[in-house]
C-alpha positions as CSV (number, residue, x, y, z in Angstrom):
1,M,-26.1,17.8,41.3
2,D,-23.4,14.8,40.9
3,K,-24.6,12.8,38.2
4,E,-21.7,10.1,38.6
5,S,-23.6,7.6,40.0
6,I,-21.9,4.0,41.2
7,R,-24.1,0.9,42.5
8,R,-22.4,-2.0,43.7
9,I,-22.1,-5.7,42.8
10,H,-21.5,-8.0,46.5
11,E,-23.1,-10.2,48.4
12,K,-23.1,-8.8,52.3
13,D,-24.3,-10.2,55.3
14,G,-25.2,-8.3,58.3
15,N,-22.4,-6.1,59.7
16,F,-19.4,-7.4,57.8
17,S,-18.9,-7.9,54.4
18,I,-17.6,-11.5,53.0
19,I,-14.6,-10.2,50.4
20,L,-12.6,-11.7,47.9
21,N,-8.5,-11.9,48.3
22,E,-8.3,-11.4,44.4
23,V,-8.2,-7.6,44.7
24,F,-5.9,-7.4,47.4
25,Q,-3.5,-9.8,46.3
26,R,-3.1,-8.3,42.8
27,K,0.7,-6.8,42.3
28,D,-0.5,-4.5,39.7
29,L,-3.1,-2.4,41.7
30,S,-2.2,0.2,43.9
31,A,-2.9,0.5,47.7
32,R,-5.2,3.6,46.8
33,A,-7.3,1.4,44.2
34,K,-7.7,-1.3,46.9
35,G,-8.8,0.9,49.4
36,I,-11.5,2.4,47.1
37,W,-12.5,-1.3,46.4
38,G,-12.4,-2.4,49.7
39,Y,-14.1,0.8,50.8
40,L,-17.1,0.3,48.3
41,M,-17.2,-3.8,48.8
42,T,-18.7,-2.5,52.5
43,L,-21.9,-0.4,51.4
44,P,-25.0,-2.0,51.4
45,D,-26.5,-4.2,48.6
46,N,-27.2,-2.1,45.4
47,W,-26.6,1.0,47.2
48,I,-26.3,4.2,44.9
49,V,-23.4,6.8,45.9
50,Y,-21.7,9.1,44.0
51,R,-18.1,9.4,43.2
52,S,-17.1,12.6,44.7
53,E,-18.7,11.4,47.8
54,I,-16.9,8.4,48.4
55,F,-13.5,10.7,47.9
56,T,-14.8,12.4,51.2
57,H,-13.8,9.2,53.1
58,F,-9.9,9.5,52.2
59,S,-7.3,11.8,53.0
60,E,-5.9,11.5,49.7
61,G,-6.2,14.6,47.0
62,R,-9.1,14.2,44.4
63,G,-6.4,14.1,41.8
64,A,-4.4,11.0,43.3
65,L,-7.9,9.8,44.0
66,D,-9.4,9.8,40.3
67,T,-6.0,7.9,39.3
68,A,-6.6,5.1,41.6
69,F,-10.5,5.1,40.5
70,N,-9.8,5.0,36.8
71,E,-7.4,2.0,37.8
72,L,-10.4,-0.1,38.8
73,I,-11.7,1.0,35.3
74,D,-8.9,0.1,33.5
75,K,-8.7,-3.6,35.5
76,K,-12.2,-4.2,34.8
77,Y,-13.6,-3.8,38.3
78,I,-15.7,-0.6,37.7
79,K,-17.8,-1.0,34.9
80,M,-18.3,2.8,33.3
81,E,-21.5,3.7,31.6
82,R,-22.4,7.1,29.6
83,I,-26.1,8.0,30.4
84,R,-27.2,9.9,27.5
85,K,-30.8,11.6,28.1
86,E,-32.7,13.1,24.7
87,H,-29.7,12.6,23.1
88,Q,-27.6,15.1,25.7
89,F,-24.8,13.3,27.7
90,N,-26.5,13.1,31.3
91,G,-23.5,11.9,33.7
92,C,-21.9,8.6,34.2
93,R,-23.0,5.1,35.9
94,Y,-20.6,3.3,37.6
95,T,-20.8,-0.3,38.4
96,I,-18.4,-2.1,40.9
97,Y,-17.7,-5.7,40.8
98,E,-16.4,-8.2,43.4
99,Y,-14.4,-9.6,40.6
100,A,-13.1,-8.4,37.0
101,Y,-16.0,-8.4,35.1
102,E,-14.2,-9.6,32.1
103,N,-12.1,-12.5,30.8
104,T,-12.3,-13.4,34.5
105,F,-12.9,-17.2,34.7
106,I,-9.7,-17.9,32.7
107,E,-7.4,-15.1,34.2
108,T,-8.5,-16.0,37.9
109,Y,-9.4,-19.7,37.7
110,L,-6.7,-20.8,35.4
111,T,-3.5,-19.4,36.7
112,P,-1.4,-22.0,38.9
113,N,-0.9,-20.7,42.5
114,K,-0.4,-21.9,46.1
115,T,-2.9,-20.6,47.4
116,K,-5.5,-23.2,49.6
117,Y,-9.4,-23.2,48.5
118,T,-12.2,-24.5,50.4
119,Y,-15.4,-26.0,49.0
120,N,-17.2,-22.2,50.0
121,D,-16.0,-21.1,46.4
122,F,-17.3,-23.4,44.7
123,S,-20.7,-21.6,44.1
124,R,-19.1,-18.4,42.7
125,M,-16.9,-20.2,40.6
126,Q,-20.0,-22.2,39.1
127,Q,-21.5,-19.1,38.6
128,L,-18.7,-16.9,36.7
129,Y,-18.2,-20.3,34.9
130,T,-21.8,-19.9,33.4
131,E,-21.8,-16.7,32.7
132,Y,-19.0,-17.0,30.8
133,Q,-20.0,-17.6,26.9
134,D,-17.0,-19.2,25.5
135,K,-16.5,-22.3,27.5
136,A,-14.1,-24.3,24.6
137,K,-11.9,-21.1,25.3
138,I,-11.8,-22.2,28.7
139,A,-11.3,-25.9,27.9
140,Q,-8.8,-25.2,25.6
141,R,-6.9,-23.6,27.8
142,I,-6.9,-26.3,30.5
143,I,-6.0,-29.0,27.5
144,E,-2.8,-27.0,26.7
145,M,-1.9,-26.9,30.0
146,P,0.8,-28.7,31.5
147,Y,-0.6,-31.6,33.7
148,D,1.1,-30.4,36.6
149,D,0.3,-26.6,36.1
150,F,-3.6,-27.8,35.9
151,L,-3.3,-29.5,39.2
152,Q,-2.2,-26.1,41.0
153,T,-5.1,-23.7,39.3
154,Q,-8.0,-22.7,41.5
155,Y,-10.1,-24.2,39.3
156,W,-9.0,-27.9,40.2
157,K,-8.2,-26.8,43.9
158,I,-11.9,-25.6,44.4
159,I,-13.2,-28.8,42.7
160,T,-11.0,-31.1,45.0
161,A,-12.2,-29.2,47.6
162,Y,-15.8,-29.3,46.9
163,L,-16.0,-32.7,45.7
164,K,-14.0,-33.9,49.1
165,H,-16.5,-32.1,51.3
166,K,-19.7,-33.7,49.1
167,A,-17.6,-37.0,49.9
168,G,-17.6,-36.7,53.6
169,D,-14.2,-36.2,53.7
170,I,-13.6,-39.8,52.9
171,C,-12.7,-42.5,50.1
172,P,-15.4,-45.1,49.4
173,C,-13.0,-47.6,51.1
174,G,-13.9,-46.1,54.3
175,S,-10.4,-44.4,54.9
176,N,-9.4,-40.5,55.0
177,S,-5.4,-40.5,54.8
178,N,-4.4,-38.5,51.4
179,L,-7.5,-38.2,49.9
180,N,-6.9,-37.1,46.1
181,T,-9.4,-36.6,43.4
182,H,-9.2,-38.9,40.4
183,H,-10.6,-38.7,36.9
184,K,-12.3,-41.5,36.1
185,T,-12.1,-40.5,32.8
186,Y,-10.4,-37.8,30.7
187,E,-13.4,-37.5,28.3
188,H,-14.3,-34.3,29.1
189,H,-11.0,-32.6,30.6
190,G,-11.8,-29.3,30.5
191,Y,-14.9,-29.4,31.3
192,E,-14.9,-31.2,34.5
193,I,-17.1,-28.4,36.7
194,E,-20.1,-29.7,34.0
195,Y,-18.9,-33.4,34.7
196,L,-18.3,-33.9,38.1
197,E,-19.5,-37.4,37.7
198,D,-16.2,-38.3,36.3
199,L,-14.4,-37.6,39.3
200,I,-14.2,-39.4,42.6
201,V,-12.3,-38.7,45.8
202,L,-10.2,-41.5,46.5
203,C,-8.1,-42.2,49.7
204,G,-4.1,-42.7,48.8
205,D,-3.6,-46.2,48.4
206,C,-6.8,-46.6,46.4
207,H,-5.6,-43.7,44.2
208,N,-2.1,-45.8,43.7
209,K,-4.4,-48.9,42.7
210,E,-6.6,-47.1,40.1
211,H,-3.6,-45.6,38.5
212,S,-1.4,-49.2,38.9
213,H,-4.6,-50.4,36.4
214,E,-3.9,-47.4,33.9
């Protein structure tokens, strides 16, 4: 019996899967690794499969697929745990994650990019932030960034989309033209996700007026 079982951590609804783009957009993962990860993401929640069994779903040879599987381990999308029973090795347990399970927040959310995000991405980001132990490290990375780079991070774009949605895509003045998310104070810069009350959605005219008073 193959004792190398795999457990998937992912949210799935009905006969389709909502999958993050992160893995597919990475240039440091092979197409085979992305294919294995994508296949595992289609399985039901907490589904237990075996490493040897998943390879039967691909046409490539075992050696090539083993290499691709190990890529996912190296990039922290699969966590491998060795199982011991009565002081003897008793196989491996693999847990596959939707996102890299270590240093995910900084690597994923604090890298400037040109991608657009929606308010639906906020709950996932908030969950990862909550799980991240060293919040000060996140804040320090943000503070050290050039402000123009900060505005292009996934972190800021998601917060902006979320607050615009909560505001009904409208400024307090009633305009919905050229909406921006404005810092009322920079006291908690780097911790915006914890202090959303420090931010406000303003139209272009109101935003310019606020900055003219600074």
